[in-house]
C-alpha positions in Angstrom: -4.4 22.7 4.7 -7.5 22.7 2.6 -9.1 25.8 2.0 -12.1 27.2 3.4 -15.0 29.1 0.4 -17.5 31.1 2.1 -20.5 31.5 0.4 -24.1 32.2 1.8 -22.0 32.9 5.4 -21.3 30.0 5.7 -17.5 28.7 5.4 -17.5 25.3 3.5 -14.3 23.1 3.2 -13.4 22.1 -0.2 -12.6 18.8 0.7 -13.3 15.5 -1.7 -15.4 12.5 -0.5 -11.7 10.9 0.2 -10.5 13.3 1.8 -13.2 14.0 4.4 -13.2 10.5 5.0 -10.0 10.2 5.6 -10.2 13.2 8.4 -12.8 11.5 10.0 -11.0 8.3 10.7 -7.8 10.2 12.0 -10.5 11.8 14.2 -11.7 8.1 15.2 -8.5 6.8 16.0 -7.1 9.8 19.1 -7.1 8.6 22.4 -9.1 11.2 23.3 -13.1 11.9 23.6 -13.1 15.3 21.7 -16.3 15.8 20.3 -15.9 17.1 16.7 -18.9 17.2 14.4 -19.6 17.5 10.8 -22.5 19.5 9.0 -23.4 18.7 5.4 -25.6 21.5 4.3 -28.0 21.4 1.2 -30.1 24.1 -0.3 -32.9 23.8 2.8 -29.9 24.2 5.1 -29.0 27.5 3.4 -32.1 29.3 3.3 -32.5 27.8 7.2 -29.3 29.6 7.8 -30.2 33.2 6.7 -32.3 33.6 9.9 -31.6 30.7 12.2 -29.3 32.0 14.8 -29.1 28.6 16.9 -28.2 27.3 13.0 -25.6 30.0 12.3 -23.8 29.5 15.4 -23.5 25.6 14.9 -22.3 25.9 11.5 -19.8 28.7 13.3 -17.9 25.8 15.6 -18.7 22.7 13.3 -15.0 21.0 12.6 -15.7 20.1 8.9 -18.6 21.8 6.8 -18.8 20.2 3.2 -21.5 20.4 0.5 -24.5 18.5 0.2 -26.5 18.9 -3.0 -26.0 19.5 -6.6 -27.6 22.9 -6.1 -25.1 24.0 -4.0 -22.6 22.5 -5.9 -23.4 24.4 -9.1 -24.0 27.6 -7.2 -20.2 27.1 -5.7 -19.1 27.0 -9.5 -21.2 29.7 -10.9 -19.5 32.3 -8.3 -16.3 30.7 -8.9 -15.8 28.8 -5.9 -15.8 25.3 -7.4 -16.1 23.3 -4.4 -14.3 19.8 -5.1 -17.6 17.5 -5.4 -20.3 16.3 -3.3 -19.9 15.0 0.2 -23.4 14.4 1.4 -24.3 12.6 4.6 -26.3 9.8 2.6 -22.9 8.8 0.9 -20.3 9.5 3.4 -21.0 7.0 5.8 -21.0 4.1 3.1 -17.7 5.5 2.3 -16.8 5.8 5.4 -17.7 2.7 6.9 -16.1 1.3 3.3 -12.8 3.0 4.5 -12.9 1.7 7.8 -12.0 -1.5 6.1 -8.6 -0.7 6.6 -8.4 0.0 10.5 -11.3 -2.5 11.6 -13.0 -2.2 15.1 -14.4 2.0 14.5 -17.5 1.8 17.1 -20.0 3.6 16.4 -23.4 4.8 17.4 -26.8 5.7 16.0 -29.3 8.4 17.3 -31.9 9.2 15.8 -35.1 8.3 13.1 -38.9 6.4 14.0 -39.0 3.9 16.8 -36.9 0.3 15.4 -35.7 1.8 12.9 -32.0 2.6 14.1 -31.7 -0.9 15.1 -32.4 -2.2 11.8 -30.0 0.2 10.7 -27.7 -1.2 12.9 -28.4 -4.9 11.8 -27.7 -3.9 8.2 -24.1 -2.1 9.1 -23.4 -5.1 11.0 -24.2 -7.4 8.0 -22.7 -5.3 5.1 -19.6 -3.8 7.2 -19.1 -6.6 9.7 -15.8 -4.8 10.6 -17.7 -1.8 11.7 -19.4 -2.5 15.7 -22.4 -0.2 16.6 -22.1 -0.2 20.2 -25.8 1.4 19.9 -28.7 3.1 19.2 -31.4 4.7 20.0 -34.8 6.2 18.1 -36.0 9.4 20.6 -39.2 10.6 20.9 -40.7 13.2 18.8 -39.3 16.7 19.7 -36.6 15.5 21.3 -34.0 18.2 22.0 -31.2 19.1 24.3 -34.1 20.4 26.6 -35.7 17.5 26.3 -36.2 15.4 29.5 -34.5 12.2 28.5 -31.7 14.5 26.9 -29.1 13.3 30.0 -30.4 9.9 29.7 -29.4 10.0 26.0 -26.2 11.8 26.9 -25.0 8.9 29.4 -26.2 6.4 26.8 -24.3 7.6 24.4 -21.4 8.1 26.8 -21.1 5.2 28.3 -20.8 3.4 24.6 -17.9 5.7 24.2 -18.5 5.2 20.5 -15.6 7.0 17.7 -18.1 8.1 15.7 -22.1 9.3 16.6 -24.4 9.4 13.5 -27.2 11.3 14.4 -30.5 11.7 12.2 -32.5 14.0 14.0 -33.4 16.0 10.7 -31.9 19.5 10.5 -31.7 21.8 12.2 -32.5 19.9 14.9 -29.7 17.7 14.5 -27.0 20.5 14.2 -28.3 22.6 17.0 -28.3 19.7 19.6 -24.9 18.4 19.2 -23.6 22.0 18.8 -25.6 22.5 22.6 -23.7 19.0 24.0 -20.7 18.8 22.2 -18.8 19.8 25.6 -20.7 16.5 27.4 -20.2 14.1 24.5 -17.3 11.5 24.5 -17.1 10.9 20.9 -14.5 11.5 18.8 -16.8 12.5 15.7 -20.9 13.0 15.2 -21.9 13.3 12.0 -25.0 14.7 11.1 -26.5 13.3 8.6 -30.1 13.3 8.4 -32.6 10.7 6.6 -29.3 8.3 6.4 -30.3 6.0 9.2 -33.6 5.5 7.5 -31.6 4.7 4.3 -29.4 2.3 6.0 -32.7 0.5 7.4 -34.1 0.4 3.8 -37.1 2.8 5.7 -36.6 5.1 2.6 -35.2 4.9 -0.7 -32.9 7.3 -2.3 -33.5 8.7 -5.7 -32.5 6.6 -8.5 -29.0 7.2 -9.7 -29.8 9.3 -12.9 -31.7 11.5 -10.7 -29.2 12.2 -8.2 -26.6 13.0 -11.4 -29.4 15.7 -12.6 -29.5 17.2 -9.0 -33.0 16.1 -9.0 -33.0 14.1 -5.6 -34.7 16.8 -3.9 -37.6 15.7 -6.4 -37.7 12.2 -5.4 -37.9 12.6 -1.9 -40.4 15.6 -2.2 -42.8 13.2 -4.1 -42.0 10.2 -1.8 -43.1 12.4 1.3 -45.4 15.4 -0.6 -47.2 16.3 2.7 -44.0 17.2 4.6 -41.5 18.3 2.1 -43.5 20.2 -0.3 -44.0 23.3 1.0 -40.4 23.3 2.1 -39.2 22.9 -1.0 -41.5 25.0 -2.4 -40.2 28.1 0.0 -36.8 26.8 -1.0 -37.1 27.1 -4.5 -38.2 30.9 -4.4 -35.4 31.9 -1.7 -32.8 30.2 -3.1 -32.3 31.9 -6.2 -32.5 35.1 -4.6 -29.4 34.2 -2.4 -27.3 33.1 -5.4 -28.0 36.6 -7.6 -27.1 38.7 -4.4 -24.0 36.5 -3.7 -23.3 36.6 -7.3 -23.6 40.5 -7.3 -21.5 40.6 -4.0 -18.8 38.1 -5.0 -15.5 38.8 -3.9 -12.1 36.6 -5.4 -11.6 33.6 -3.2 
């Protein structure tokens, strides 16, 4: 049984990427469609978590919580928690699809991204991982949430397809809050809250070069790619996150 390590009020699963992938594949092989979902907190999520009660509730009920972002990983080491490594959503999906080659037939549904993007992502998956079956995709309109008029239609679409894995790319905290609200109505075996991963798979957005990811600067690449949308958010996070780390360090307790 793996450990859970608490930081910033969040219980992180101390899992490596292969361990997390193996766990989701095990879920996908179970006969019952009991939705368990994965969340991958980065700096922005950690900051939002402090004040967003709906996000806190979603994290509390998540079946798996893995670290996304070098700053959060480095903070874990500074605080003596030492999470084993990143399990970011954008890396998790390719790793899951690669691992599924040994157990062909993984059924996937894509929910999120702009109109037509999920379809292009599905084409990429079918071409690159032919042993993975994309059983449906849907790009909901702006503002989509659990209270939207089309929510029932979306649920029916997903449940009729009966995917093993649902990829949710609605952005945080919307995706986490939505899957938490819909968990008991979703007939899927695993749901992954994976942010912009559908855009990356479709080639709609480009990930940061590897050297920037290694340096923990993927956020900088994303901010420069979408300054109007992200600059204010990242500036706010840059002010708040160090204070959270300092507070955690002062109040830290042994793991």
